[in-house]
HTML snippet that shows the backbone in 3Dmol.js (N, CA, C, O; Angstrom):
<script src="https://3Dmol.org/build/3Dmol-min.js"></script>
<div id="view" style="width:600px;height:400px;position:relative"></div>
<script>
const pdb = `
ATOM      1  N   UNK A   1     -17.953   4.345   2.679  1.00  0.00           N
ATOM      2  CA  UNK A   1     -17.675   5.208   3.779  1.00  0.00           C
ATOM      3  C   UNK A   1     -16.208   4.859   4.518  1.00  0.00           C
ATOM      4  O   UNK A   1     -15.536   5.695   5.124  1.00  0.00           O
ATOM      5  N   UNK A   2     -15.880   3.548   4.352  1.00  0.00           N
ATOM      6  CA  UNK A   2     -14.610   2.718   4.613  1.00  0.00           C
ATOM      7  C   UNK A   2     -13.648   3.512   3.857  1.00  0.00           C
ATOM      8  O   UNK A   2     -12.731   4.062   4.466  1.00  0.00           O
ATOM      9  N   UNK A   3     -13.768   3.633   2.530  1.00  0.00           N
ATOM     10  CA  UNK A   3     -12.594   4.764   1.900  1.00  0.00           C
ATOM     11  C   UNK A   3     -12.679   5.909   2.436  1.00  0.00           C
ATOM     12  O   UNK A   3     -11.624   6.426   2.801  1.00  0.00           O
ATOM     13  N   UNK A   4     -13.685   6.484   2.596  1.00  0.00           N
ATOM     14  CA  UNK A   4     -13.475   7.925   3.153  1.00  0.00           C
ATOM     15  C   UNK A   4     -12.690   8.206   4.455  1.00  0.00           C
ATOM     16  O   UNK A   4     -11.970   9.163   4.736  1.00  0.00           O
ATOM     17  N   UNK A   5     -13.045   7.051   5.212  1.00  0.00           N
ATOM     18  CA  UNK A   5     -12.791   6.882   6.559  1.00  0.00           C
ATOM     19  C   UNK A   5     -10.827   6.413   6.852  1.00  0.00           C
ATOM     20  O   UNK A   5     -10.027   6.613   7.766  1.00  0.00           O
ATOM     21  N   UNK A   6     -10.786   5.859   5.754  1.00  0.00           N
ATOM     22  CA  UNK A   6      -8.953   5.098   5.078  1.00  0.00           C
ATOM     23  C   UNK A   6      -8.530   6.388   4.959  1.00  0.00           C
ATOM     24  O   UNK A   6      -7.656   6.652   5.784  1.00  0.00           O
ATOM     25  N   UNK A   7      -8.959   7.694   3.915  1.00  0.00           N
ATOM     26  CA  UNK A   7      -8.507   8.302   3.581  1.00  0.00           C
ATOM     27  C   UNK A   7      -8.031   9.400   4.252  1.00  0.00           C
ATOM     28  O   UNK A   7      -6.938   9.893   3.972  1.00  0.00           O
ATOM     29  N   UNK A   8      -8.863   9.897   5.251  1.00  0.00           N
ATOM     30  CA  UNK A   8      -8.802  10.734   6.479  1.00  0.00           C
ATOM     31  C   UNK A   8      -7.596  10.099   7.492  1.00  0.00           C
ATOM     32  O   UNK A   8      -6.500  10.584   7.771  1.00  0.00           O
ATOM     33  N   UNK A   9      -8.113   9.046   7.858  1.00  0.00           N
ATOM     34  CA  UNK A   9      -6.902   8.436   8.434  1.00  0.00           C
ATOM     35  C   UNK A   9      -5.552   8.676   8.249  1.00  0.00           C
ATOM     36  O   UNK A   9      -4.654   9.068   8.995  1.00  0.00           O
ATOM     37  N   UNK A  10      -5.610   8.361   7.121  1.00  0.00           N
ATOM     38  CA  UNK A  10      -3.842   8.697   6.329  1.00  0.00           C
ATOM     39  C   UNK A  10      -3.605   9.962   6.534  1.00  0.00           C
ATOM     40  O   UNK A  10      -2.502  10.174   7.037  1.00  0.00           O
ATOM     41  N   UNK A  11      -4.293  10.938   6.310  1.00  0.00           N
ATOM     42  CA  UNK A  11      -4.103  12.694   6.196  1.00  0.00           C
ATOM     43  C   UNK A  11      -4.008  12.889   7.441  1.00  0.00           C
ATOM     44  O   UNK A  11      -3.288  13.878   7.583  1.00  0.00           O
ATOM     45  N   UNK A  12      -4.430  12.380   8.719  1.00  0.00           N
ATOM     46  CA  UNK A  12      -4.219  12.207   9.885  1.00  0.00           C
ATOM     47  C   UNK A  12      -3.162  11.590  10.389  1.00  0.00           C
ATOM     48  O   UNK A  12      -2.982  11.895  11.568  1.00  0.00           O
ATOM     49  N   UNK A  13      -2.152  10.605   9.822  1.00  0.00           N
ATOM     50  CA  UNK A  13      -1.163  10.050  10.114  1.00  0.00           C
ATOM     51  C   UNK A  13      -1.071   9.018  10.943  1.00  0.00           C
ATOM     52  O   UNK A  13      -0.167   8.375  11.478  1.00  0.00           O
ATOM     53  N   UNK A  14      -2.418   9.018  10.912  1.00  0.00           N
ATOM     54  CA  UNK A  14      -3.182   7.613  11.915  1.00  0.00           C
ATOM     55  C   UNK A  14      -2.775   6.160  11.057  1.00  0.00           C
ATOM     56  O   UNK A  14      -3.695   5.430  10.688  1.00  0.00           O
ATOM     57  N   UNK A  15      -1.503   5.833  10.799  1.00  0.00           N
ATOM     58  CA  UNK A  15      -1.412   4.472   9.721  1.00  0.00           C
ATOM     59  C   UNK A  15      -1.941   3.249   9.857  1.00  0.00           C
ATOM     60  O   UNK A  15      -2.553   2.600   9.009  1.00  0.00           O
ATOM     61  N   UNK A  16      -1.552   2.826  11.488  1.00  0.00           N
ATOM     62  CA  UNK A  16      -2.389   1.670  12.441  1.00  0.00           C
ATOM     63  C   UNK A  16      -4.085   1.554  12.166  1.00  0.00           C
ATOM     64  O   UNK A  16      -4.744   0.604  11.743  1.00  0.00           O
ATOM     65  N   UNK A  17      -4.339   2.399  12.425  1.00  0.00           N
ATOM     66  CA  UNK A  17      -5.679   2.678  11.950  1.00  0.00           C
ATOM     67  C   UNK A  17      -5.753   2.591  10.742  1.00  0.00           C
ATOM     68  O   UNK A  17      -5.896   1.386  10.531  1.00  0.00           O
ATOM     69  N   UNK A  18      -5.744   3.293   9.486  1.00  0.00           N
ATOM     70  CA  UNK A  18      -5.784   3.045   7.970  1.00  0.00           C
ATOM     71  C   UNK A  18      -5.360   1.739   7.903  1.00  0.00           C
ATOM     72  O   UNK A  18      -5.889   1.052   7.029  1.00  0.00           O
ATOM     73  N   UNK A  19      -4.684   1.320   8.482  1.00  0.00           N
ATOM     74  CA  UNK A  19      -4.281   0.050   7.769  1.00  0.00           C
ATOM     75  C   UNK A  19      -5.196  -1.002   8.266  1.00  0.00           C
ATOM     76  O   UNK A  19      -5.172  -1.978   7.516  1.00  0.00           O
ATOM     77  N   UNK A  20      -6.156  -1.164   9.479  1.00  0.00           N
ATOM     78  CA  UNK A  20      -7.027  -1.890  10.090  1.00  0.00           C
ATOM     79  C   UNK A  20      -8.246  -1.243   8.795  1.00  0.00           C
ATOM     80  O   UNK A  20      -8.928  -2.191   8.407  1.00  0.00           O
ATOM     81  N   UNK A  21      -8.497  -0.396   8.344  1.00  0.00           N
ATOM     82  CA  UNK A  21      -9.566  -0.314   7.433  1.00  0.00           C
ATOM     83  C   UNK A  21      -9.670  -0.738   6.374  1.00  0.00           C
ATOM     84  O   UNK A  21     -10.644  -1.096   5.712  1.00  0.00           O
ATOM     85  N   UNK A  22      -7.707  -0.673   6.031  1.00  0.00           N
ATOM     86  CA  UNK A  22      -7.840  -1.121   4.596  1.00  0.00           C
ATOM     87  C   UNK A  22      -8.198  -2.862   4.582  1.00  0.00           C
ATOM     88  O   UNK A  22      -8.577  -3.447   3.568  1.00  0.00           O
ATOM     89  N   UNK A  23      -8.030  -3.395   5.657  1.00  0.00           N
ATOM     90  CA  UNK A  23      -7.903  -4.542   5.680  1.00  0.00           C
ATOM     91  C   UNK A  23      -9.494  -5.175   5.893  1.00  0.00           C
ATOM     92  O   UNK A  23     -10.011  -6.275   5.700  1.00  0.00           O
ATOM     93  N   UNK A  24      -9.920  -3.974   6.349  1.00  0.00           N
ATOM     94  CA  UNK A  24     -11.332  -4.406   6.492  1.00  0.00           C
ATOM     95  C   UNK A  24     -11.742  -4.126   5.202  1.00  0.00           C
ATOM     96  O   UNK A  24     -12.683  -4.887   4.979  1.00  0.00           O
ATOM     97  N   UNK A  25     -11.517  -3.389   4.176  1.00  0.00           N
ATOM     98  CA  UNK A  25     -12.202  -3.167   2.833  1.00  0.00           C
ATOM     99  C   UNK A  25     -11.649  -4.380   2.100  1.00  0.00           C
ATOM    100  O   UNK A  25     -12.128  -4.617   0.991  1.00  0.00           O
ATOM    101  N   UNK A  26     -10.660  -5.211   2.601  1.00  0.00           N
ATOM    102  CA  UNK A  26      -9.735  -6.158   1.500  1.00  0.00           C
ATOM    103  C   UNK A  26     -10.951  -7.635   1.628  1.00  0.00           C
ATOM    104  O   UNK A  26     -11.115  -8.591   0.870  1.00  0.00           O
ATOM    105  N   UNK A  27     -11.799  -7.162   3.253  1.00  0.00           N
ATOM    106  CA  UNK A  27     -12.393  -8.704   3.167  1.00  0.00           C
ATOM    107  C   UNK A  27     -13.875  -8.493   2.068  1.00  0.00           C
ATOM    108  O   UNK A  27     -14.550  -9.474   1.753  1.00  0.00           O
ATOM    109  N   UNK A  28     -14.133  -7.407   1.695  1.00  0.00           N
ATOM    110  CA  UNK A  28     -15.357  -7.465   0.236  1.00  0.00           C
ATOM    111  C   UNK A  28     -14.636  -7.594  -1.372  1.00  0.00           C
ATOM    112  O   UNK A  28     -15.142  -8.048  -2.398  1.00  0.00           O
ATOM    113  N   UNK A  29     -13.516  -7.117  -1.188  1.00  0.00           N
ATOM    114  CA  UNK A  29     -13.154  -7.859  -2.104  1.00  0.00           C
ATOM    115  C   UNK A  29     -11.581  -7.811  -2.195  1.00  0.00           C
ATOM    116  O   UNK A  29     -11.075  -6.700  -2.353  1.00  0.00           O
ATOM    117  N   UNK A  30     -10.850  -8.796  -2.118  1.00  0.00           N
ATOM    118  CA  UNK A  30      -9.531  -9.479  -1.725  1.00  0.00           C
ATOM    119  C   UNK A  30      -8.866  -9.217  -2.860  1.00  0.00           C
ATOM    120  O   UNK A  30      -7.733  -8.774  -2.674  1.00  0.00           O
ATOM    121  N   UNK A  31      -9.147  -9.327  -3.791  1.00  0.00           N
ATOM    122  CA  UNK A  31      -8.116  -9.178  -4.871  1.00  0.00           C
ATOM    123  C   UNK A  31      -8.472  -7.479  -5.717  1.00  0.00           C
ATOM    124  O   UNK A  31      -8.632  -7.339  -6.930  1.00  0.00           O
ATOM    125  N   UNK A  32      -8.510  -6.640  -4.931  1.00  0.00           N
ATOM    126  CA  UNK A  32      -8.942  -5.426  -5.291  1.00  0.00           C
ATOM    127  C   UNK A  32      -7.669  -5.044  -5.888  1.00  0.00           C
ATOM    128  O   UNK A  32      -6.866  -5.584  -5.126  1.00  0.00           O
ATOM    129  N   UNK A  33      -6.922  -4.381  -6.879  1.00  0.00           N
ATOM    130  CA  UNK A  33      -5.361  -4.108  -6.731  1.00  0.00           C
ATOM    131  C   UNK A  33      -5.006  -2.376  -6.583  1.00  0.00           C
ATOM    132  O   UNK A  33      -3.873  -1.902  -6.677  1.00  0.00           O
ATOM    133  N   UNK A  34      -6.214  -1.627  -6.343  1.00  0.00           N
ATOM    134  CA  UNK A  34      -6.313  -0.356  -5.637  1.00  0.00           C
ATOM    135  C   UNK A  34      -6.013  -0.605  -3.921  1.00  0.00           C
ATOM    136  O   UNK A  34      -5.116  -0.175  -3.197  1.00  0.00           O
ATOM    137  N   UNK A  35      -6.854  -1.240  -3.724  1.00  0.00           N
ATOM    138  CA  UNK A  35      -6.785  -1.509  -2.358  1.00  0.00           C
ATOM    139  C   UNK A  35      -5.662  -1.988  -1.948  1.00  0.00           C
ATOM    140  O   UNK A  35      -5.204  -1.659  -0.854  1.00  0.00           O
ATOM    141  N   UNK A  36      -5.056  -2.828  -2.748  1.00  0.00           N
ATOM    142  CA  UNK A  36      -3.603  -3.718  -2.418  1.00  0.00           C
ATOM    143  C   UNK A  36      -2.665  -2.948  -2.292  1.00  0.00           C
ATOM    144  O   UNK A  36      -1.847  -3.089  -1.384  1.00  0.00           O
ATOM    145  N   UNK A  37      -2.578  -1.693  -3.445  1.00  0.00           N
ATOM    146  CA  UNK A  37      -1.674  -0.784  -3.354  1.00  0.00           C
ATOM    147  C   UNK A  37      -1.757   0.125  -2.179  1.00  0.00           C
ATOM    148  O   UNK A  37      -0.785   0.268  -1.437  1.00  0.00           O
ATOM    149  N   UNK A  38      -3.148   0.891  -1.940  1.00  0.00           N
ATOM    150  CA  UNK A  38      -3.146   1.573  -0.342  1.00  0.00           C
ATOM    151  C   UNK A  38      -2.425   0.756   0.580  1.00  0.00           C
ATOM    152  O   UNK A  38      -1.443   1.167   1.199  1.00  0.00           O
ATOM    153  N   UNK A  39      -2.880  -0.355   0.676  1.00  0.00           N
ATOM    154  CA  UNK A  39      -2.227  -1.028   1.841  1.00  0.00           C
ATOM    155  C   UNK A  39      -0.912  -1.163   1.600  1.00  0.00           C
ATOM    156  O   UNK A  39      -0.252  -1.098   2.637  1.00  0.00           O
ATOM    157  N   UNK A  40      -0.333  -1.312   0.698  1.00  0.00           N
ATOM    158  CA  UNK A  40       1.098  -1.453   0.405  1.00  0.00           C
ATOM    159  C   UNK A  40       1.816  -0.248   0.607  1.00  0.00           C
ATOM    160  O   UNK A  40       2.921  -0.178   1.146  1.00  0.00           O
ATOM    161  N   UNK A  41       1.091   0.788   0.114  1.00  0.00           N
ATOM    162  CA  UNK A  41       1.913   2.268   0.675  1.00  0.00           C
ATOM    163  C   UNK A  41       1.712   2.623   2.476  1.00  0.00           C
ATOM    164  O   UNK A  41       2.628   3.179   3.081  1.00  0.00           O
ATOM    165  N   UNK A  42       0.645   2.293   3.058  1.00  0.00           N
ATOM    166  CA  UNK A  42       0.433   2.244   4.044  1.00  0.00           C
ATOM    167  C   UNK A  42       1.326   1.646   5.065  1.00  0.00           C
ATOM    168  O   UNK A  42       1.580   2.095   6.183  1.00  0.00           O
ATOM    169  N   UNK A  43       1.827   0.398   4.421  1.00  0.00           N
ATOM    170  CA  UNK A  43       3.006  -0.498   4.970  1.00  0.00           C
ATOM    171  C   UNK A  43       4.480   0.630   4.943  1.00  0.00           C
ATOM    172  O   UNK A  43       5.129   1.143   5.855  1.00  0.00           O
ATOM    173  N   UNK A  44       4.577   0.680   3.678  1.00  0.00           N
ATOM    174  CA  UNK A  44       5.443   1.359   3.475  1.00  0.00           C
ATOM    175  C   UNK A  44       5.612   3.018   4.521  1.00  0.00           C
ATOM    176  O   UNK A  44       6.654   3.675   4.525  1.00  0.00           O
ATOM    177  N   UNK A  45       4.536   3.348   5.196  1.00  0.00           N
ATOM    178  CA  UNK A  45       4.666   4.870   6.057  1.00  0.00           C
ATOM    179  C   UNK A  45       4.964   3.797   7.223  1.00  0.00           C
ATOM    180  O   UNK A  45       5.885   4.020   8.010  1.00  0.00           O
ATOM    181  N   UNK A  46       4.296   2.806   7.312  1.00  0.00           N
ATOM    182  CA  UNK A  46       5.134   2.287   8.695  1.00  0.00           C
ATOM    183  C   UNK A  46       6.173   1.394   8.944  1.00  0.00           C
ATOM    184  O   UNK A  46       6.210   0.455   9.739  1.00  0.00           O
ATOM    185  N   UNK A  47       7.173   1.885   8.015  1.00  0.00           N
ATOM    186  CA  UNK A  47       8.653   1.413   7.458  1.00  0.00           C
ATOM    187  C   UNK A  47       8.495   0.043   7.746  1.00  0.00           C
ATOM    188  O   UNK A  47       9.226  -0.487   8.583  1.00  0.00           O
ATOM    189  N   UNK A  48       7.593  -0.613   7.127  1.00  0.00           N
ATOM    190  CA  UNK A  48       7.263  -2.306   6.424  1.00  0.00           C
ATOM    191  C   UNK A  48       7.326  -2.619   5.504  1.00  0.00           C
ATOM    192  O   UNK A  48       6.496  -3.271   4.870  1.00  0.00           O
ATOM    193  N   UNK A  49       8.478  -2.182   5.137  1.00  0.00           N
ATOM    194  CA  UNK A  49       8.780  -1.599   3.249  1.00  0.00           C
ATOM    195  C   UNK A  49       8.787  -3.032   2.851  1.00  0.00           C
ATOM    196  O   UNK A  49       7.998  -3.317   1.951  1.00  0.00           O
ATOM    197  N   UNK A  50       9.506  -3.977   3.331  1.00  0.00           N
ATOM    198  CA  UNK A  50       9.828  -5.050   2.651  1.00  0.00           C
ATOM    199  C   UNK A  50       8.438  -6.111   2.842  1.00  0.00           C
ATOM    200  O   UNK A  50       8.505  -7.301   2.534  1.00  0.00           O
ATOM    201  N   UNK A  51       7.160  -5.455   3.411  1.00  0.00           N
ATOM    202  CA  UNK A  51       5.946  -6.048   3.476  1.00  0.00           C
ATOM    203  C   UNK A  51       5.141  -5.656   2.179  1.00  0.00           C
ATOM    204  O   UNK A  51       4.460  -6.289   1.373  1.00  0.00           O
ATOM    205  N   UNK A  52       5.519  -4.312   2.330  1.00  0.00           N
ATOM    206  CA  UNK A  52       4.814  -3.002   1.123  1.00  0.00           C
ATOM    207  C   UNK A  52       5.184  -3.590  -0.024  1.00  0.00           C
ATOM    208  O   UNK A  52       4.359  -3.412  -0.920  1.00  0.00           O
ATOM    209  N   UNK A  53       6.347  -4.380  -0.402  1.00  0.00           N
ATOM    210  CA  UNK A  53       7.034  -4.618  -1.724  1.00  0.00           C
ATOM    211  C   UNK A  53       5.742  -5.757  -2.344  1.00  0.00           C
ATOM    212  O   UNK A  53       5.257  -5.407  -3.420  1.00  0.00           O
ATOM    213  N   UNK A  54       5.483  -6.363  -2.058  1.00  0.00           N
ATOM    214  CA  UNK A  54       4.535  -7.545  -2.213  1.00  0.00           C
ATOM    215  C   UNK A  54       2.749  -7.129  -3.107  1.00  0.00           C
ATOM    216  O   UNK A  54       2.077  -7.687  -3.975  1.00  0.00           O
ATOM    217  N   UNK A  55       2.578  -5.640  -2.116  1.00  0.00           N
ATOM    218  CA  UNK A  55       1.472  -5.588  -2.365  1.00  0.00           C
ATOM    219  C   UNK A  55       1.171  -4.479  -3.546  1.00  0.00           C
ATOM    220  O   UNK A  55       0.264  -4.357  -4.369  1.00  0.00           O
ATOM    221  N   UNK A  56       3.027  -3.307  -3.067  1.00  0.00           N
ATOM    222  CA  UNK A  56       3.051  -2.385  -4.101  1.00  0.00           C
ATOM    223  C   UNK A  56       3.010  -3.165  -5.860  1.00  0.00           C
ATOM    224  O   UNK A  56       2.337  -2.730  -6.794  1.00  0.00           O
ATOM    225  N   UNK A  57       4.072  -4.571  -5.905  1.00  0.00           N
ATOM    226  CA  UNK A  57       4.383  -4.868  -7.251  1.00  0.00           C
ATOM    227  C   UNK A  57       2.738  -5.904  -7.648  1.00  0.00           C
ATOM    228  O   UNK A  57       2.746  -6.336  -8.801  1.00  0.00           O
ATOM    229  N   UNK A  58       1.950  -6.135  -7.135  1.00  0.00           N
ATOM    230  CA  UNK A  58       0.811  -6.667  -7.244  1.00  0.00           C
ATOM    231  C   UNK A  58       0.040  -5.748  -8.123  1.00  0.00           C
ATOM    232  O   UNK A  58      -0.499  -6.067  -9.183  1.00  0.00           O
ATOM    233  N   UNK A  59       0.045  -4.564  -7.565  1.00  0.00           N
ATOM    234  CA  UNK A  59      -0.534  -3.397  -8.227  1.00  0.00           C
ATOM    235  C   UNK A  59       0.023  -3.129  -9.547  1.00  0.00           C
ATOM    236  O   UNK A  59      -0.501  -2.608 -10.531  1.00  0.00           O
ATOM    237  N   UNK A  60       1.128  -3.567  -9.374  1.00  0.00           N
ATOM    238  CA  UNK A  60       1.867  -2.739 -11.106  1.00  0.00           C
ATOM    239  C   UNK A  60       1.543  -3.852 -12.272  1.00  0.00           C
ATOM    240  O   UNK A  60       1.384  -3.564 -13.459  1.00  0.00           O
ATOM    241  N   UNK A  61       1.465  -5.340 -11.649  1.00  0.00           N
ATOM    242  CA  UNK A  61       1.429  -6.411 -12.052  1.00  0.00           C
ATOM    243  C   UNK A  61       0.175  -6.278 -12.953  1.00  0.00           C
ATOM    244  O   UNK A  61       0.118  -6.502 -14.162  1.00  0.00           O
ATOM    245  N   UNK A  62      -1.105  -5.751 -11.888  1.00  0.00           N
ATOM    246  CA  UNK A  62      -2.511  -6.001 -12.340  1.00  0.00           C
ATOM    247  C   UNK A  62      -2.687  -4.575 -12.850  1.00  0.00           C
ATOM    248  O   UNK A  62      -3.873  -4.424 -13.143  1.00  0.00           O
ATOM    249  N   UNK A  63      -2.026  -3.545 -13.057  1.00  0.00           N
ATOM    250  CA  UNK A  63      -3.114  -1.993 -13.244  1.00  0.00           C
ATOM    251  C   UNK A  63      -1.125  -1.619 -14.097  1.00  0.00           C
ATOM    252  O   UNK A  63      -0.410  -0.716 -13.662  1.00  0.00           O
ATOM    253  N   UNK A  64      -0.708  -2.540 -15.241  1.00  0.00           N
ATOM    254  CA  UNK A  64       0.425  -1.413 -15.717  1.00  0.00           C
ATOM    255  C   UNK A  64       0.213  -0.415 -16.495  1.00  0.00           C
ATOM    256  O   UNK A  64       1.184   0.224 -16.899  1.00  0.00           O
ATOM    257  N   UNK A  65      -1.283  -0.008 -16.932  1.00  0.00           N
ATOM    258  CA  UNK A  65      -1.281   1.111 -17.388  1.00  0.00           C
ATOM    259  C   UNK A  65      -1.860   2.476 -16.741  1.00  0.00           C
ATOM    260  O   UNK A  65      -1.982   3.589 -17.253  1.00  0.00           O
ATOM    261  N   UNK A  66      -2.274   1.869 -15.030  1.00  0.00           N
ATOM    262  CA  UNK A  66      -2.723   3.004 -14.736  1.00  0.00           C
ATOM    263  C   UNK A  66      -1.164   3.779 -14.415  1.00  0.00           C
ATOM    264  O   UNK A  66      -0.035   3.329 -14.219  1.00  0.00           O
ATOM    265  N   UNK A  67      -1.854   5.428 -14.484  1.00  0.00           N
ATOM    266  CA  UNK A  67      -0.531   6.313 -14.304  1.00  0.00           C
ATOM    267  C   UNK A  67       0.190   6.275 -13.565  1.00  0.00           C
ATOM    268  O   UNK A  67       1.339   6.688 -13.721  1.00  0.00           O
ATOM    269  N   UNK A  68      -0.352   5.654 -12.296  1.00  0.00           N
ATOM    270  CA  UNK A  68       0.413   5.863 -11.250  1.00  0.00           C
ATOM    271  C   UNK A  68       1.240   4.751 -11.216  1.00  0.00           C
ATOM    272  O   UNK A  68       2.318   4.941 -10.654  1.00  0.00           O
ATOM    273  N   UNK A  69       1.063   3.792 -11.600  1.00  0.00           N
ATOM    274  CA  UNK A  69       1.870   2.844 -11.962  1.00  0.00           C
ATOM    275  C   UNK A  69       3.604   2.998 -11.714  1.00  0.00           C
ATOM    276  O   UNK A  69       4.354   2.300 -11.032  1.00  0.00           O
ATOM    277  N   UNK A  70       3.945   4.436 -12.725  1.00  0.00           N
ATOM    278  CA  UNK A  70       5.429   4.265 -12.837  1.00  0.00           C
ATOM    279  C   UNK A  70       5.273   4.942 -11.574  1.00  0.00           C
ATOM    280  O   UNK A  70       5.488   4.048 -10.756  1.00  0.00           O
ATOM    281  N   UNK A  71       5.067   5.818 -11.050  1.00  0.00           N
ATOM    282  CA  UNK A  71       5.428   6.284  -9.612  1.00  0.00           C
ATOM    283  C   UNK A  71       5.634   4.854  -8.452  1.00  0.00           C
ATOM    284  O   UNK A  71       6.682   4.564  -7.875  1.00  0.00           O
ATOM    285  N   UNK A  72       4.815   4.403  -8.387  1.00  0.00           N
ATOM    286  CA  UNK A  72       4.852   2.548  -7.679  1.00  0.00           C
ATOM    287  C   UNK A  72       6.224   2.046  -7.667  1.00  0.00           C
ATOM    288  O   UNK A  72       7.027   1.752  -6.782  1.00  0.00           O
ATOM    289  N   UNK A  73       6.226   2.045  -9.018  1.00  0.00           N
ATOM    290  CA  UNK A  73       7.783   1.151  -9.852  1.00  0.00           C
ATOM    291  C   UNK A  73       8.881   2.094  -9.217  1.00  0.00           C
ATOM    292  O   UNK A  73       9.978   1.536  -9.203  1.00  0.00           O
ATOM    293  N   UNK A  74       8.886   2.934  -8.868  1.00  0.00           N
ATOM    294  CA  UNK A  74      10.191   3.945  -8.545  1.00  0.00           C
ATOM    295  C   UNK A  74      10.175   3.836  -7.086  1.00  0.00           C
ATOM    296  O   UNK A  74      11.194   4.053  -6.431  1.00  0.00           O
ATOM    297  N   UNK A  75       8.839   3.447  -6.443  1.00  0.00           N
ATOM    298  CA  UNK A  75       9.086   3.097  -4.718  1.00  0.00           C
ATOM    299  C   UNK A  75       9.394   1.858  -4.461  1.00  0.00           C
ATOM    300  O   UNK A  75       9.682   1.506  -3.318  1.00  0.00           O
ATOM    301  N   UNK A  76       9.372   0.854  -5.701  1.00  0.00           N
ATOM    302  CA  UNK A  76       9.430  -0.199  -5.291  1.00  0.00           C
ATOM    303  C   UNK A  76      11.091  -0.498  -5.263  1.00  0.00           C
ATOM    304  O   UNK A  76      11.717  -1.262  -4.529  1.00  0.00           O
ATOM    305  N   UNK A  77      11.637   0.520  -6.496  1.00  0.00           N
ATOM    306  CA  UNK A  77      13.122   0.168  -6.806  1.00  0.00           C
ATOM    307  C   UNK A  77      13.542   0.886  -5.774  1.00  0.00           C
ATOM    308  O   UNK A  77      14.677   0.483  -5.518  1.00  0.00           O
ATOM    309  N   UNK A  78      13.187   1.873  -4.923  1.00  0.00           N
ATOM    310  CA  UNK A  78      13.970   2.698  -3.696  1.00  0.00           C
ATOM    311  C   UNK A  78      13.886   1.330  -2.565  1.00  0.00           C
ATOM    312  O   UNK A  78      14.880   0.810  -2.058  1.00  0.00           O
ATOM    313  N   UNK A  79      12.593   0.947  -2.344  1.00  0.00           N
ATOM    314  CA  UNK A  79      13.099  -0.004  -1.641  1.00  0.00           C
ATOM    315  C   UNK A  79      13.623  -1.363  -1.263  1.00  0.00           C
ATOM    316  O   UNK A  79      14.012  -1.954  -0.256  1.00  0.00           O
ATOM    317  N   UNK A  80      13.372  -1.676  -3.131  1.00  0.00           N
ATOM    318  CA  UNK A  80      14.592  -2.792  -3.242  1.00  0.00           C
ATOM    319  C   UNK A  80      15.864  -2.671  -2.861  1.00  0.00           C
ATOM    320  O   UNK A  80      16.446  -3.710  -2.549  1.00  0.00           O
ATOM    321  N   UNK A  81      16.547  -1.469  -2.800  1.00  0.00           N
ATOM    322  CA  UNK A  81      17.840  -0.914  -2.749  1.00  0.00           C
ATOM    323  C   UNK A  81      18.145  -0.738  -1.225  1.00  0.00           C
ATOM    324  O   UNK A  81      19.242  -0.522  -0.711  1.00  0.00           O
ATOM    325  N   UNK A  82      16.906  -0.880  -0.607  1.00  0.00           N
ATOM    326  CA  UNK A  82      17.431  -0.288   0.857  1.00  0.00           C
ATOM    327  C   UNK A  82      17.692  -1.613   1.939  1.00  0.00           C
ATOM    328  O   UNK A  82      16.795  -2.449   2.046  1.00  0.00           O
ATOM    329  N   UNK A  83      18.697  -1.729   2.564  1.00  0.00           N
ATOM    330  CA  UNK A  83      18.953  -2.817   3.903  1.00  0.00           C
ATOM    331  C   UNK A  83      17.133  -3.042   4.268  1.00  0.00           C
ATOM    332  O   UNK A  83      16.165  -2.290   4.158  1.00  0.00           O
ATOM    333  N   UNK A  84      17.291  -4.337   4.696  1.00  0.00           N
ATOM    334  CA  UNK A  84      15.911  -4.769   5.339  1.00  0.00           C
ATOM    335  C   UNK A  84      16.629  -4.570   6.983  1.00  0.00           C
ATOM    336  O   UNK A  84      17.765  -4.820   7.388  1.00  0.00           O
ATOM    337  N   UNK A  85      15.479  -4.040   7.642  1.00  0.00           N
ATOM    338  CA  UNK A  85      15.819  -4.174   8.977  1.00  0.00           C
ATOM    339  C   UNK A  85      14.550  -4.830   9.912  1.00  0.00           C
ATOM    340  O   UNK A  85      13.414  -4.366   9.806  1.00  0.00           O
ATOM    341  N   UNK A  86      14.817  -5.800  10.709  1.00  0.00           N
ATOM    342  CA  UNK A  86      13.775  -6.664  11.011  1.00  0.00           C
ATOM    343  C   UNK A  86      13.741  -5.877  12.382  1.00  0.00           C
ATOM    344  O   UNK A  86      14.760  -5.433  12.911  1.00  0.00           O
ATOM    345  N   UNK A  87      12.417  -5.742  12.925  1.00  0.00           N
ATOM    346  CA  UNK A  87      12.284  -5.138  14.203  1.00  0.00           C
ATOM    347  C   UNK A  87      12.215  -6.128  15.345  1.00  0.00           C
ATOM    348  O   UNK A  87      12.100  -5.727  16.504  1.00  0.00           O
TER     349      UNK A  87
END
`;
const viewer = $3Dmol.createViewer("view");
viewer.addModel(pdb, "pdb");
viewer.setStyle({}, {cartoon: {color: "spectrum"}});
viewer.zoomTo();
viewer.render();
</script>
């Protein structure tokens, strides 16, 4: 049920609430690479890309054969080449 809520919030671009939902899901399974990936994608949408890098990198390390890993690697590369702006 929380997965569905998180997906709906992401579709509605309510990223802060989606992040809270993702954090709640990680309480049940803190090492779930797919949930960590989703949290990283949410952080990227919130312009917290330096934080997103850790989560996205974790996913690629844990699931290198997953078809989406190639896209995540490209996103990691794009983030790594941006300048970090601290708010």
